[in-house]
C-alpha positions as CSV (number, residue, x, y, z in Angstrom):
1,M,90.1,110.9,106.2
2,A,87.8,108.7,104.4
3,D,88.0,105.4,106.0
4,K,88.0,106.5,109.5
5,T,85.0,105.1,111.2
6,E,82.9,107.9,111.9
7,N,79.4,107.2,110.7
8,S,79.5,103.9,110.8
9,N,77.5,100.7,111.1
10,E,76.9,96.9,112.0
11,M,76.4,96.5,108.2
12,F,79.5,94.7,105.3
13,T,78.5,94.1,101.7
14,F,79.3,90.2,100.5
15,F,80.4,89.8,97.4
16,G,80.7,86.2,97.1
17,K,82.7,84.0,95.1
18,G,85.9,85.6,93.1
19,H,86.2,84.7,89.0
20,F,88.3,84.2,86.2
21,S,89.9,87.4,84.2
22,E,89.9,87.3,81.4
23,K,92.2,90.3,81.0
24,A,94.5,89.5,83.6
25,Q,94.1,85.4,82.9
26,K,94.1,84.8,86.1
27,W,91.4,84.1,89.2
28,V,90.5,87.9,91.4
29,P,88.8,88.6,93.7
30,S,85.0,89.9,93.0
31,T,84.5,93.6,92.8
32,T,80.1,93.4,92.6
33,P,78.7,94.0,95.4
34,Q,76.1,91.1,95.8
35,Q,73.7,92.2,99.6
36,I,74.1,93.5,102.9
37,V,74.9,91.4,106.2
38,D,75.9,91.8,109.5
39,V,78.1,89.8,112.4
40,G,75.1,87.3,112.9
41,W,74.4,85.8,109.2
42,C,78.4,85.7,109.1
43,G,78.3,83.9,112.0
44,Q,75.3,81.7,110.7
45,Y,77.1,81.2,108.1
46,I,79.9,80.1,109.0
47,L,78.1,77.8,111.5
48,S,76.1,76.1,108.4
49,E,77.5,73.9,106.3
50,R,77.2,75.9,103.1
51,A,80.9,75.4,103.2
52,K,81.8,73.1,104.4
53,W,82.9,70.8,100.5
54,P,85.0,73.3,100.3
55,T,86.7,73.9,104.0
56,D,87.4,70.2,103.7
57,E,88.7,70.3,100.0
58,L,90.6,72.8,100.6
59,R,93.0,71.0,103.5
60,R,92.8,68.0,102.1
61,L,94.7,69.9,98.7
62,L,96.9,71.8,101.2
63,H,98.0,68.3,103.5
64,T,98.3,66.1,100.0
65,V,99.9,67.8,97.3
66,E,103.7,67.7,97.4
67,E,106.0,71.1,97.7
68,Q,109.6,69.4,97.6
69,T,111.1,72.3,95.1
70,E,110.4,76.1,95.3
71,E,108.9,76.3,92.3
72,Q,106.3,73.3,93.0
73,K,105.6,75.5,96.7
74,R,105.1,78.9,94.7
75,A,102.3,76.3,92.2
76,K,101.0,75.1,95.5
77,D,100.5,78.5,96.6
78,Q,98.8,79.7,93.8
79,M,97.0,76.2,93.4
80,L,95.0,76.5,96.7
81,R,94.6,80.9,96.2
82,D,92.8,80.5,92.8
83,F,91.3,77.3,95.1
84,K,89.8,80.2,97.5
85,L,88.9,82.7,94.9
86,R,86.5,79.5,93.0
87,M,85.3,77.8,95.7
88,F,84.4,80.6,98.8
89,D,81.9,83.7,99.4
90,A,83.8,86.5,100.9
91,V,82.8,89.4,102.8
92,A,83.6,93.1,103.3
93,G,84.2,93.2,107.1
94,A,85.3,97.0,107.1
95,G,82.3,98.2,106.1
96,S,80.1,98.1,103.2
97,F,80.9,99.4,99.6
98,S,79.3,100.3,96.1
99,Y,82.9,98.3,94.6
100,G,85.5,96.3,95.6
101,N,88.3,98.4,96.3
102,A,89.2,101.6,98.7
103,K,87.1,104.2,96.5
104,G,84.0,102.2,97.2
105,L,83.9,102.2,100.4
106,I,80.0,103.9,101.2
107,C,80.6,103.6,105.0
108,R,83.0,101.8,107.7
109,S,81.5,99.4,110.1
110,R,82.6,99.7,114.1
111,F,84.7,96.1,113.6
112,I,87.8,95.1,112.4
113,V,89.3,91.8,111.0
114,L,92.5,90.6,111.5
115,D,94.4,87.2,110.7
116,I,96.8,85.3,112.5
117,D,98.2,83.3,110.1
118,D,101.0,80.0,109.4
119,L,100.5,78.4,112.6
120,E,101.7,75.1,112.9
121,S,98.2,73.1,114.1
122,T,94.3,73.2,114.8
123,E,95.4,73.1,118.0
124,E,97.5,75.9,118.1
125,A,94.7,77.9,116.3
126,R,92.4,76.5,118.4
127,D,94.4,77.9,121.3
128,I,94.7,81.2,120.1
129,Q,90.7,81.2,119.3
130,Q,90.4,81.1,123.2
131,T,92.5,83.2,124.3
132,L,91.1,86.1,122.5
133,I,87.6,85.4,122.5
134,K,88.2,86.0,126.6
135,D,90.8,89.2,126.3
136,K,87.9,92.5,128.6
137,N,90.1,95.2,126.9
138,V,88.9,94.7,123.4
139,E,85.8,92.8,123.3
140,T,85.4,89.8,120.0
141,A,81.9,89.8,117.8
142,L,83.1,87.0,115.5
143,C,86.1,84.4,115.7
144,F,86.4,80.9,113.8
145,L,89.3,79.1,112.2
146,S,90.8,80.1,108.5
147,P,90.0,78.4,105.8
148,K,93.2,76.4,105.6
149,G,92.8,75.2,109.4
150,L,96.0,76.5,110.6
151,G,95.0,80.5,111.1
152,I,92.2,82.4,112.8
153,K,89.6,85.6,112.0
154,L,89.5,87.6,114.5
155,W,86.5,90.4,113.7
156,A,87.3,92.4,117.3
157,E,85.0,95.9,117.6
158,L,87.0,98.7,117.3
159,P,87.6,100.3,120.7
160,E,86.8,103.6,121.4
161,W,90.8,104.3,122.1
162,C,91.3,104.1,117.9
163,Q,87.9,105.1,116.4
164,N,89.0,107.9,114.8
165,M,91.8,106.6,113.1
166,T,92.2,105.6,109.5
167,F,91.7,101.7,108.6
168,A,96.0,100.9,108.2
169,E,96.3,102.5,112.3
170,Q,93.7,101.4,113.9
171,Y,94.5,97.4,111.7
172,A,98.5,98.4,113.1
173,A,97.7,99.0,116.6
174,L,94.9,96.2,117.5
175,S,97.9,94.0,115.8
176,R,100.2,95.3,118.4
177,Y,98.3,94.9,121.3
178,I,97.7,91.8,120.5
179,G,101.3,91.2,120.2
180,F,102.2,92.5,123.3
181,E,99.5,90.7,125.5
182,Y,99.6,87.0,124.0
183,G,102.5,87.3,121.8
184,I,100.6,86.6,119.4
185,L,101.2,87.8,115.2
186,A,98.9,89.2,112.6
187,D,99.2,89.2,109.3
188,S,100.7,92.9,108.7
189,T,99.6,92.5,104.6
190,G,95.5,92.2,106.3
191,S,95.4,96.5,106.0
192,N,94.3,97.5,103.0
193,V,90.2,98.6,104.0
194,N,88.6,96.6,100.8
195,R,90.2,93.4,102.1
196,L,88.1,90.7,101.8
197,C,87.2,87.7,104.6
198,F,87.1,84.2,103.3
199,L,83.5,82.4,104.6
200,P,84.6,79.3,105.8
201,Y,82.5,76.4,107.7
202,D,84.1,75.8,111.2
203,P,81.2,74.1,113.5
204,L,83.1,75.5,116.1
205,C,82.7,79.9,115.2
206,Y,82.4,82.1,117.9
207,I,79.3,84.6,118.0
208,N,79.0,86.6,120.2
209,P,76.1,86.4,122.2
210,K,74.2,90.0,121.3
211,Y,74.8,89.3,117.4
212,S,73.8,85.6,117.3
213,I,70.6,85.9,114.8
214,N,69.3,83.1,117.5
215,Q,69.3,85.7,121.0
């Protein structure tokens, strides 16, 4: 299948920020590739202050906008989603693409990005970050706080035992692994090979030393 890790590499497609679709009348992710980047580049981006203001502002909105009714909750969720699409650059962690959909996949990377969302606090997220970094069976390439600060993005190297699976199978297998080992639940909606990962500001982003551009 096309989304297996055969002929894989360490490169990702950077898509940048989303745009407003006049046809759909809403904010949507970019589907136009801008450049090819790697783990070290993404890590340095996150450590830099390029996304500091949008990260701070998103978290301010998260904690200050009221949501007393279901309608208000939906409106807040939509507002936060639109803000992320407008203000955060995004990268396709699964590989290189000619276009922002599954059919545009050119080559799989040898990494997978797991989302761990809806945690109780930033402190809990940091504890999970340290737990995942120390795992001996799945090597971490990058690990950082999600834009909202209540989740973790784990960029993991694919173990040999799952490299010949499809992307969805790999995502499910690694999700089961961290669930079994640590009781940590990954977002089950992250199994699309073309899913984009927003790049926030996180001064405590972990970069595996072998991918650091300053090594």
